[in-house]
N, C-alpha and C positions, 0 to 999 in steps of 0.2 A: 049224626055218630056219636058223637061229641060232645050233644045235648041227655040221648043216651044212656052212656054211662057216664056221667055226671049225677043224672038226677038215681040211678040204681044208687049209687053213693052218698047221698043226700039219705036214702035211709037206711041206712047200717048204721056197727056200734051198739045192735040191744044189749050183744051177752059178747063172753067170750068162753073157748072153748077147755076144757088140759091140755090140750095138743089131737085128742082124739080128733080123726077124719077121715071121709074117704069121697075122692075124686076123679074123673077121669081124665081116661088120658087118649096118647094117641098108641100106644100101649095093652091101653083093658083097664081095667076099673087096680088104683093108685089104696090101697089100703095104711093104713100107716101103724094100725098093728099087727101084720106082717112085716113092719121094719121097728121094729123095738129092737135096742141093742145098736141100733143105730143114732147119726145123729138127724136131720132133718132141714135144711135152713126151702121154709117155705115159703116165695112171695110171690103176690100176689100183684099183677100187672095188666097196663092195658097200650094197645098198640097209641092213640091219640096221646100217648102219657113218654116229652124227652129223659127227662134220667132215667126212666125203665127201659129205652135202648142204650145209655149208656152202663146201666145194671148187667145187662146178660155177658157182655165178655170179662168183668169179675167174677160171678157169676160158675162161670165158664173155668176157671179162674182156677177158683176154690173148692171146682168138683173133683180137677185134675193131681188139683194139691194132699188135698185129704181123705185120697178115693182110700189109701188102702187105711184113717181112722173111721172107713164109711161113714161117710158123711156122701148125703144122698140133699142136691138140691132141686128141690123141683119149683118149676114158676106158669103159675095159678091164670088164666086171665081169666077179664071179667067180661071181652069183645064182645057179642052177638051173633055180627058173622065169622066164620073159620076162612073167609078167605083172607080178608084180613089177617091176622093170626099169620096162613101160612104167608103169605108177603113181608110182614114183620121181620118172620124170623128165615126167612131166603136171605137176608139182609143184613146177620149175627150170628153171630153164633152162638151154637146149638147146647152144647155136652151135656145136656142135662134133661130130665123128662119136661114136657109142655101138657100140666093140663088143664081142664076148659068150666069155668064157671059162667056160662051165660044170663042167668035167671041173676047169680046173685049169694047163690046159698051157701055157701059159704064161704064168702065174702063177710057175709051177713053174721054169719057164727063165729067168725073170728071177732068182729065191731071192726074190718077193715074201713078206715077214713080218707084215709090218699093211695095216691097211684108213685110210687112202689112201698106197696107196705111186707116184711119179712117177716119171717116167727123165725129163732132156733127153738127146737124140736127136739128135746136132749133125750140119752137112748132110752131115758125110762115110755118117755113119749108126754113128757112134763112143760111148757113154753119155757123156758130159761129164756129170753134175748128176743123184743121187738122194736126192732124202728122204722119208723116212714122214711118216706123221701131217701134220694142217691146222691152223693155226686164225688168228684175227683175225691178232695177233701178228707174225705170223711173212711173213705177205703180202709185204713190200718187199724184206725176208731172200731170197724167191723169188722175184720177180720180180728182182729183180737179178743174179741167178744166169740167168735165163733172157737177160736180158740182155744177157748178158754174152759168152753162146752163137749168139745170136743176130748179133749184130756180127761175132763169128771171119770 
């Protein structure tokens, strides 16, 4: 499984959108156009990614902390096997939507090259921030940047 996902990422990076996207979730189709006026924290992840496991509690905390400021966290898996996603999410807190991109179409659209990679999409639908990777030491930096966009 790791090799298939790694190969998927090798082909990414051609283009970046303005922040508009659609992706399938357990709750149905998520269309960013329907969320104008909200800030979207769009995170690309995979079950084989140790930093992704670390990021989930932080994303849940951010969703709770900033829900009143209209933050919408959406974590999009690039895994091919849905069972792996279900097993992963059963072990971590997920107080946010989970999306599915098994063909890597959306990850490619956003030019994702590493796991996890996150995009902060502002209230007007523009990419305001992006970062690759996740570790405990960078949480304050990530929250500060997210807070700036939420307060615009």
